[in-house]
C-alpha positions in Angstrom: 27.1 -56.9 -84.5 27.0 -53.2 -83.8 24.0 -52.7 -81.5 23.6 -49.6 -79.5 21.0 -48.4 -77.0 20.0 -44.7 -77.0 18.3 -42.9 -74.1 15.4 -40.5 -74.8 15.2 -38.0 -71.9 11.8 -36.7 -73.1 10.0 -40.0 -72.2 12.7 -41.6 -70.0 13.0 -44.8 -72.1 15.8 -46.6 -73.9 15.5 -47.5 -77.6 17.7 -49.4 -80.1 19.8 -46.9 -82.2 17.7 -47.3 -85.3 14.3 -47.5 -83.5 14.3 -44.2 -81.8 11.0 -42.3 -82.0 12.6 -39.3 -83.8 13.6 -41.5 -86.9 11.3 -40.8 -89.9 10.0 -44.0 -91.4 8.9 -44.2 -95.0 6.3 -46.8 -95.5 4.7 -48.0 -98.7 1.0 -48.5 -99.3 -0.3 -51.4 -97.3 2.8 -51.7 -95.0 2.0 -51.9 -91.3 3.6 -49.6 -88.8 5.4 -51.6 -86.2 5.8 -50.2 -82.7 9.3 -49.2 -81.4 10.8 -51.6 -78.8 11.6 -49.6 -75.7 12.9 -50.4 -72.2 12.9 -48.6 -68.8 16.2 -49.2 -67.1 18.6 -47.6 -64.7 21.8 -48.5 -66.5 23.1 -48.9 -70.1 23.9 -52.6 -69.5 20.4 -53.3 -68.2 18.7 -51.5 -71.1 20.9 -53.3 -73.6 20.0 -56.7 -72.2 16.3 -55.9 -72.3 16.3 -54.4 -75.9 18.5 -57.0 -77.5 17.9 -60.1 -75.4 21.6 -60.7 -74.6 24.0 -59.1 -72.3 26.5 -56.5 -73.4 29.8 -58.1 -74.2 32.8 -56.0 -73.1 36.1 -57.3 -74.5 38.9 -58.1 -72.1 41.6 -55.6 -71.8 44.8 -56.9 -73.3 48.2 -55.5 -72.5 51.2 -55.7 -74.6 54.8 -55.9 -73.5 56.4 -52.5 -72.9 59.3 -51.6 -75.0 62.4 -50.4 -73.2 64.3 -47.8 -75.1 68.0 -47.9 -74.5 69.8 -44.6 -74.7 
């Protein structure tokens, strides 16, 4: 999954990338407007956990064997 949190400095809240308040939503007749999910957090990791209900998974750094060039 490609989930991202976006910070809005105007209201000091975090939003999901596609749920930001500046996104224009086209609704049909009879469709309900759902509120945006937002979070107040100090760090990106904290906001991500609140918005998506799971911690941010950072992949482990993997190193490969260095090649030695012989002259």
